[in-house]
Structures are given as structure tokens and as C-alpha cells.
PADREN-234594 format. One record per atom (N, C-alpha, C, O): atom name; x, z, y; residue in three letters. Coordinates in nm, 4 decimals, m for minus. Each point is the difference from the previous one (the first is absolute). Layout:
N
("CA"; (X; Z; Y); "ALA"),
...
END
This chain:
66
("N"; (2.5137; m6.4415; m9.1753); "UNK"),
("CA"; (0.0649; 0.1293; 0.0419); "UNK"),
("C"; (m0.0784; 0.1083; m0.0817); "UNK"),
("O"; (m0.1212; m0.0092; m0.0195); "UNK"),
("N"; (0.1981; 0.1120; m0.0267); "UNK"),
("CA"; (m0.0466; 0.1005; m0.0536); "UNK"),
("C"; (0.0642; 0.1439; 0.0556); "UNK"),
("O"; (0.1199; 0.0266; m0.0079); "UNK"),
("N"; (m0.2079; 0.0499; 0.0579); "UNK"),
("CA"; (0.0504; 0.1364; 0.0514); "UNK"),
("C"; (m0.0919; 0.1045; m0.0443); "UNK"),
("O"; (m0.1158; m0.0167; m0.0383); "UNK"),
("N"; (0.1851; 0.1340; 0.0485); "UNK"),
("CA"; (m0.0924; 0.1276; m0.0324); "UNK"),
("C"; (m0.0257; 0.0540; 0.1274); "UNK"),
("O"; (0.0844; m0.0104; 0.0890); "UNK"),
("N"; (m0.2078; 0.0754; m0.0681); "UNK"),
("CA"; (m0.0459; 0.0628; 0.1102); "UNK"),
("C"; (m0.0607; 0.1267; m0.0418); "UNK"),
("O"; (m0.0452; 0.0184; m0.1130); "UNK"),
("N"; (0.0454; 0.0843; 0.2242); "UNK"),
("CA"; (m0.0529; 0.1281; m0.0220); "UNK"),
("C"; (m0.1139; 0.0141; 0.1055); "UNK"),
("O"; (0.0038; m0.0346; 0.1181); "UNK"),
("N"; (m0.1093; 0.0950; m0.1889); "UNK"),
("CA"; (m0.1322; 0.0105; 0.0915); "UNK"),
("C"; (0.0162; 0.1333; 0.0627); "UNK"),
("O"; (0.0139; 0.0991; m0.0717); "UNK"),
("N"; (m0.0147; m0.0897; 0.2116); "UNK"),
("CA"; (0.0283; 0.1278; 0.0783); "UNK"),
("C"; (m0.0951; m0.0215; 0.1245); "UNK"),
("O"; (m0.0124; m0.0995; 0.0714); "UNK"),
("N"; (m0.0528; 0.2254; m0.0664); "UNK"),
("CA"; (m0.0902; 0.0085; 0.1278); "UNK"),
("C"; (m0.0838; m0.1295; 0.0372); "UNK"),
("O"; (m0.0110; m0.0413; 0.1155); "UNK"),
("N"; (m0.0422; m0.0132; m0.2176); "UNK"),
("CA"; (m0.0874; m0.1119; 0.0164); "UNK"),
("C"; (0.0687; m0.1317; 0.0237); "UNK"),
("O"; (m0.0646; m0.0977; 0.0378); "UNK"),
("N"; (0.2053; 0.0928; m0.0611); "UNK"),
("CA"; (0.0769; m0.1328; 0.0223); "UNK"),
("C"; (0.0914; m0.0167; m0.1251); "UNK"),
("O"; (0.0631; 0.0952; m0.0459); "UNK"),
("N"; (m0.0593; m0.2064; m0.0010); "UNK"),
("CA"; (0.1144; m0.0460; m0.1117); "UNK"),
("C"; (0.1277; m0.0239; 0.0915); "UNK"),
("O"; (0.0040; m0.0750; 0.0976); "UNK"),
("N"; (0.0929; 0.1478; m0.1444); "UNK"),
("CA"; (0.1358; m0.0190; 0.0566); "UNK"),
("C"; (0.0821; m0.0445; m0.1012); "UNK"),
("O"; (0.0012; 0.0577; m0.1088); "UNK"),
("N"; (0.0846; m0.1772; 0.1376); "UNK"),
("CA"; (0.0881; m0.0588; m0.0985); "UNK"),
("C"; (0.1067; 0.1136; m0.0235); "UNK"),
("O"; (0.0351; 0.0792; 0.0873); "UNK"),
("N"; (0.0141; m0.0819; m0.2232); "UNK"),
("CA"; (0.1105; 0.0916; m0.0342); "UNK"),
("C"; (0.1396; m0.0676; m0.0005); "UNK"),
("O"; (0.1027; 0.0604; m0.0308); "UNK"),
("N"; (m0.1077; m0.1930; 0.0681); "UNK"),
("CA"; (0.1358; m0.0836; 0.0151); "UNK"),
("C"; (m0.0187; m0.1059; 0.1054); "UNK"),
("O"; (m0.1086; m0.0425; 0.0393); "UNK"),
("N"; (0.2090; 0.0113; m0.0048); "UNK"),
("CA"; (0.0020; m0.1119; 0.1100); "UNK"),
("C"; (m0.0804; m0.1249; m0.0473); "UNK"),
("O"; (0.0073; m0.0458; m0.1141); "UNK"),
("N"; (m0.0827; m0.0029; 0.2117); "UNK"),
("CA"; (m0.0740; m0.1278; m0.0200); "UNK"),
("C"; (0.0858; m0.1097; 0.0540); "UNK"),
("O"; (0.0354; 0.0114; 0.1174); "UNK"),
("N"; (0.0022; m0.1130; m0.1835); "UNK"),
("CA"; (0.0938; m0.0974; 0.0458); "UNK"),
("C"; (m0.0937; m0.1088; 0.0736); "UNK"),
("O"; (m0.0988; m0.0559; m0.0476); "UNK"),
("N"; (0.1536; 0.0407; 0.1722); "UNK"),
("CA"; (m0.0684; m0.1001; 0.0919); "UNK"),
("C"; (m0.1558; m0.0012; 0.0005); "UNK"),
("O"; (m0.0662; m0.0940; m0.0438); "UNK"),
("N"; (0.0133; 0.2103; 0.0989); "UNK"),
("CA"; (m0.1434; 0.0117; m0.0045); "UNK"),
("C"; (m0.0404; m0.0895; 0.1090); "UNK"),
("O"; (0.0729; m0.0249; 0.0960); "UNK"),
("N"; (m0.2027; m0.0277; m0.1145); "UNK"),
("CA"; (m0.0608; m0.0801; 0.0857); "UNK"),
("C"; (m0.1101; 0.0715; 0.0772); "UNK"),
("O"; (m0.0982; 0.0444; m0.0593); "UNK"),
("N"; (0.1144; m0.0322; 0.1986); "UNK"),
("CA"; (m0.1106; 0.0850; 0.0867); "UNK"),
("C"; (m0.1407; m0.0602; m0.0267); "UNK"),
("O"; (m0.0159; m0.1208; 0.0175); "UNK"),
("N"; (m0.0765; 0.1913; m0.0548); "UNK"),
("CA"; (m0.1242; m0.0375; m0.0174); "UNK"),
("C"; (m0.0466; m0.0366; m0.1410); "UNK"),
("O"; (m0.1174; m0.0133; m0.0346); "UNK"),
("N"; (0.2274; m0.0012; m0.0428); "UNK"),
("CA"; (m0.0241; m0.0497; m0.1359); "UNK"),
("C"; (m0.0569; 0.1293; m0.0853); "UNK"),
("O"; (0.0350; 0.1156; 0.0239); "UNK"),
("N"; (m0.1210; m0.1507; m0.1193); "UNK"),
("CA"; (m0.0587; 0.1163; m0.0832); "UNK"),
("C"; (0.0718; 0.0001; m0.1313); "UNK"),
("O"; (0.0152; m0.1042; m0.0637); "UNK"),
("N"; (0.0271; 0.2149; 0.0244); "UNK"),
("CA"; (0.0752; 0.0210; m0.1318); "UNK"),
("C"; (m0.0807; 0.0759; m0.0947); "UNK"),
("O"; (m0.0704; 0.0932; 0.0389); "UNK"),
("N"; (0.0766; m0.1269; m0.1565); "UNK"),
("CA"; (m0.0870; 0.0671; m0.1005); "UNK"),
("C"; (0.0957; 0.0859; m0.0944); "UNK"),
("O"; (0.0943; m0.0508; m0.0606); "UNK"),
("N"; (m0.1276; 0.1852; 0.0540); "UNK"),
("CA"; (0.0808; 0.0851; m0.0888); "UNK"),
("C"; (m0.0870; 0.0340; m0.1270); "UNK"),
("O"; (m0.1207; 0.0240; 0.0040); "UNK"),
("N"; (0.1987; m0.0254; m0.1170); "UNK"),
("CA"; (m0.0706; 0.0170; m0.1295); "UNK"),
("C"; (0.0305; 0.1243; m0.0512); "UNK"),
("O"; (0.1102; 0.0440; 0.0327); "UNK"),
("N"; (m0.1817; 0.0266; m0.1072); "UNK"),
("CA"; (0.0328; 0.1264; m0.0598); "UNK"),
("C"; (0.0812; m0.0530; m0.1371); "UNK"),
("O"; (m0.0019; m0.1155; m0.0426); "UNK"),
("N"; (0.0719; 0.2264; m0.0140); "UNK"),
("CA"; (0.0569; m0.0377; m0.1273); "UNK"),
("C"; (m0.0894; m0.0368; m0.1091); "UNK"),
("O"; (0.0344; m0.0888; m0.0779); "UNK"),
("N"; (m0.1505; 0.1513; 0.0646); "UNK"),
("CA"; (m0.1059; m0.0327; m0.0950); "UNK"),
("C"; (m0.0486; m0.1497; 0.0198); "UNK"),
("O"; (m0.0194; m0.0741; m0.0964); "UNK"),
("N"; (0.0010; 0.0348; 0.2281); "UNK"),
("CA"; (m0.0465; m0.1353; 0.0303); "UNK"),
("C"; (0.1051; m0.0959; m0.0394); "UNK"),
("O"; (m0.0389; m0.1031; m0.0548); "UNK"),
("N"; (0.1750; 0.1209; 0.0746); "UNK"),
("CA"; (0.0951; m0.0926; m0.0223); "UNK"),
("C"; (0.0104; m0.0216; m0.1603); "UNK"),
("O"; (0.0185; m0.1122; m0.0473); "UNK"),
("N"; (m0.0314; 0.2255; m0.0305); "UNK"),
("CA"; (0.0014; m0.0004; m0.1356); "UNK"),
("C"; (m0.1095; m0.0826; m0.0641); "UNK"),
("O"; (0.0182; m0.0678; m0.1011); "UNK"),
("N"; (m0.1471; 0.0788; 0.1742); "UNK"),
("CA"; (m0.1119; m0.0777; m0.0394); "UNK"),
("C"; (0.0313; m0.1376; 0.0147); "UNK"),
("O"; (m0.0131; m0.0796; m0.0930); "UNK"),
("N"; (0.0613; 0.0423; 0.2265); "UNK"),
("CA"; (0.0240; m0.1518; 0.0284); "UNK"),
("C"; (0.0895; m0.0556; m0.0847); "UNK"),
("O"; (m0.0152; m0.1175; m0.0332); "UNK"),
("N"; (0.1326; 0.1999; m0.0196); "UNK"),
("CA"; (0.1103; m0.0518; m0.0727); "UNK"),
("C"; (m0.0584; m0.0266; m0.1436); "UNK"),
("O"; (0.0412; m0.0947; m0.0671); "UNK"),
("N"; (m0.1366; 0.1794; 0.0228); "UNK"),
("CA"; (m0.0567; m0.0268; m0.1251); "UNK"),
("C"; (m0.0886; m0.1282; m0.0037); "UNK"),
("O"; (m0.0276; m0.0511; m0.1086); "UNK"),
("N"; (m0.0131; 0.0034; 0.2153); "UNK"),
("CA"; (m0.0912; m0.1232; 0.0061); "UNK"),
("C"; (0.0860; m0.1281; m0.0004); "UNK"),
("O"; (m0.0561; m0.1073; m0.0220); "UNK"),
("N"; (0.1961; 0.1122; 0.0462); "UNK"),
("CA"; (0.0739; m0.1176; 0.0052); "UNK"),
("C"; (0.0107; m0.0739; m0.1352); "UNK"),
("O"; (m0.0215; m0.1211; m0.0061); "UNK"),
("N"; (0.0554; 0.1956; m0.1037); "UNK"),
("CA"; (m0.0075; m0.0744; m0.1366); "UNK"),
("C"; (m0.1295; m0.0734; m0.0239); "UNK"),
("O"; (m0.0022; m0.1119; m0.0513); "UNK"),
("N"; (m0.1116; 0.1810; 0.0917); "UNK"),
("CA"; (m0.1319; m0.0708; m0.0349); "UNK"),
("C"; (m0.0116; m0.1219; 0.0991); "UNK"),
("O"; (m0.0596; m0.0989; m0.0428); "UNK"),
("N"; (0.1043; 0.0961; 0.1555); "UNK"),
("CA"; (m0.0123; m0.1136; 0.1043); "UNK"),
("C"; (0.0855; m0.1049; m0.0646); "UNK"),
("O"; (m0.0437; m0.1147; m0.0086); "UNK"),
("N"; (0.1621; 0.1457; m0.0371); "UNK"),
("CA"; (0.1044; m0.1033; m0.0524); "UNK"),
("C"; (m0.0750; m0.0670; m0.1270); "UNK"),
("O"; (0.0006; m0.1222; m0.0155); "UNK"),
("N"; (m0.0561; 0.1983; m0.0616); "UNK"),
("CA"; (m0.0648; m0.0533; m0.1272); "UNK"),
("C"; (m0.1142; m0.0913; 0.0529); "UNK"),
("O"; (m0.0253; m0.1049; m0.0593); "UNK"),
("N"; (m0.0417; 0.1417; 0.1660); "UNK"),
("CA"; (m0.1163; m0.0913; 0.0340); "UNK"),
("C"; (0.0268; m0.1251; 0.0509); "UNK"),
("O"; (m0.0798; m0.0936; m0.0047); "UNK"),
("N"; (0.2156; 0.0884; 0.0644); "UNK"),
("CA"; (0.0360; m0.1270; 0.0651); "UNK"),
("C"; (m0.0045; m0.1145; m0.0970); "UNK"),
("O"; (m0.0251; m0.1123; 0.0439); "UNK"),
("N"; (0.0471; 0.1306; m0.1707); "UNK"),
("CA"; (m0.0015; m0.1085; m0.0960); "UNK"),
("C"; (m0.1397; m0.0735; m0.0221); "UNK"),
("O"; (m0.0111; m0.1151; m0.0423); "UNK"),
("N"; (m0.1007; 0.2054; 0.0801); "UNK"),
("CA"; (m0.1201; m0.0516; 0.0046); "UNK"),
("C"; (m0.0316; m0.1217; 0.0922); "UNK"),
("O"; (m0.0935; m0.0777; m0.0197); "UNK"),
("N"; (0.1868; 0.0700; 0.1277); "UNK"),
("CA"; (m0.0123; m0.1085; 0.1090); "UNK"),
("C"; (0.0931; m0.0975; m0.0176); "UNK"),
("O"; (0.0020; m0.0864; 0.0876); "UNK"),
("N"; (0.0850; 0.0757; m0.1879); "UNK"),
("CA"; (0.0954; m0.0949; m0.0100); "UNK"),
("C"; (m0.0642; m0.1467; m0.0115); "UNK"),
("O"; (0.0723; m0.0967; 0.0241); "UNK"),
("N"; (m0.1934; 0.0799; m0.0570); "UNK"),
("CA"; (m0.0644; m0.1344; m0.0159); "UNK"),
("C"; (m0.0039; m0.0576; 0.1473); "UNK"),
("O"; (m0.0054; m0.1222; 0.0137); "UNK"),
("N"; (0.0077; 0.2008; 0.0912); "UNK"),
("CA"; (m0.0133; m0.0412; 0.1366); "UNK"),
("C"; (0.1268; m0.0618; 0.0491); "UNK"),
("O"; (m0.0013; m0.0686; 0.1022); "UNK"),
("N"; (0.1194; 0.0914; m0.1755); "UNK"),
("CA"; (0.1287; m0.0522; 0.0333); "UNK"),
("C"; (0.0193; m0.1416; m0.0655); "UNK"),
("O"; (0.0436; m0.0168; m0.1139); "UNK"),
("N"; (m0.0789; m0.0757; 0.1941); "UNK"),
("CA"; (0.0125; m0.1475; m0.0654); "UNK"),
("C"; (0.0300; m0.0856; 0.1330); "UNK"),
("O"; (m0.0241; 0.0345; 0.1157); "UNK"),
("N"; (0.0818; m0.1531; m0.1595); "UNK"),
("CA"; (0.0407; m0.0923; 0.0999); "UNK"),
("C"; (m0.1261; m0.0633; 0.0709); "UNK"),
("O"; (m0.0009; m0.0345; 0.1182); "UNK"),
("N"; (m0.0978; 0.0243; m0.1992); "UNK"),
("CA"; (m0.1324; m0.0793; 0.0571); "UNK"),
("C"; (m0.0480; 0.0747; 0.1373); "UNK"),
("O"; (m0.0323; m0.0629; 0.1007); "UNK"),
("N"; (0.0320; 0.1881; m0.1091); "UNK"),
("CA"; (m0.0623; 0.0779; 0.1151); "UNK"),
("C"; (0.1130; 0.0568; 0.0945); "UNK"),
("O"; (m0.0256; 0.0839; 0.0863); "UNK"),
("N"; (0.1536; m0.1352; m0.1081); "UNK"),
("CA"; (0.1181; 0.0576; 0.0944); "UNK"),
("C"; (m0.0392; m0.0173; 0.1446); "UNK"),
("O"; (0.0347; 0.0857; 0.0813); "UNK"),
("N"; (m0.1040; m0.1898; m0.0443); "UNK"),
("CA"; (m0.0384; m0.0152; 0.1449); "UNK"),
("C"; (m0.0686; 0.1102; 0.0504); "UNK"),
("O"; (0.0143; 0.0306; 0.1184); "UNK"),
("N"; (m0.0914; 0.0372; m0.1971); "UNK"),
("CA"; (m0.0935; 0.1252; 0.0446); "UNK"),
("C"; (0.0935; 0.1220; 0.0056); "UNK"),
("O"; (m0.0472; 0.0999; 0.0542); "UNK"),
("N"; (0.1724; m0.0930; m0.1020); "UNK"),
("CA"; (0.0723; 0.1225; m0.0057); "UNK"),
("C"; (0.0460; 0.0456; 0.1518); "UNK"),
("O"; (0.0249; 0.1181; 0.0247); "UNK"),
("N"; (m0.0171; m0.2063; 0.0596); "UNK"),
("CA"; (0.0285; 0.0411; 0.1406); "UNK"),
("C"; (m0.1127; 0.0408; 0.0941); "UNK"),
("O"; (0.0161; 0.0443; 0.1137); "UNK"),
("N"; (m0.1226; m0.0633; m0.1705); "UNK"),
("CA"; (m0.1327; 0.0406; 0.0817); "UNK"),
("C"; (m0.0164; 0.1415; 0.0182); "UNK"),
("O"; (m0.0977; 0.0435; 0.0609); "UNK"),
END
């Protein structure tokens, strides 16, 4: 879920309806700059996945469920 929130009087107030909120659950709100920084990391993470392809083999498949 991604929502926008406004900081007012010491409280973050959602600017749109939160679908099926769970009482007591903690939600994290990111600023636009944080979202851009996180999105910039995605291509780097995808590129690094290839470094671990050697772990994908039938011999150790029994350990995949651990």
C-alpha cells in the first residue's frame, strides 16, 4: 500500500482513504525523495542477483525450504 500523508499538529494524517486498515498495525510513510532513492536502488539490486545464481542448483534444492 502506498498513501500520501500530511504532517499537521504533530500527527501524520492520511490524505486518502486507507483500504482495510488493521488496528494496531504500524504503517510507514516515505517522502518523495526517499521513494526516488529507493527506486534508484532497484536496478542495482537486480544486477546483483546474478552474482548469486550459482546457488540455484538441484544439488542443494533440499535447503531452499529452510
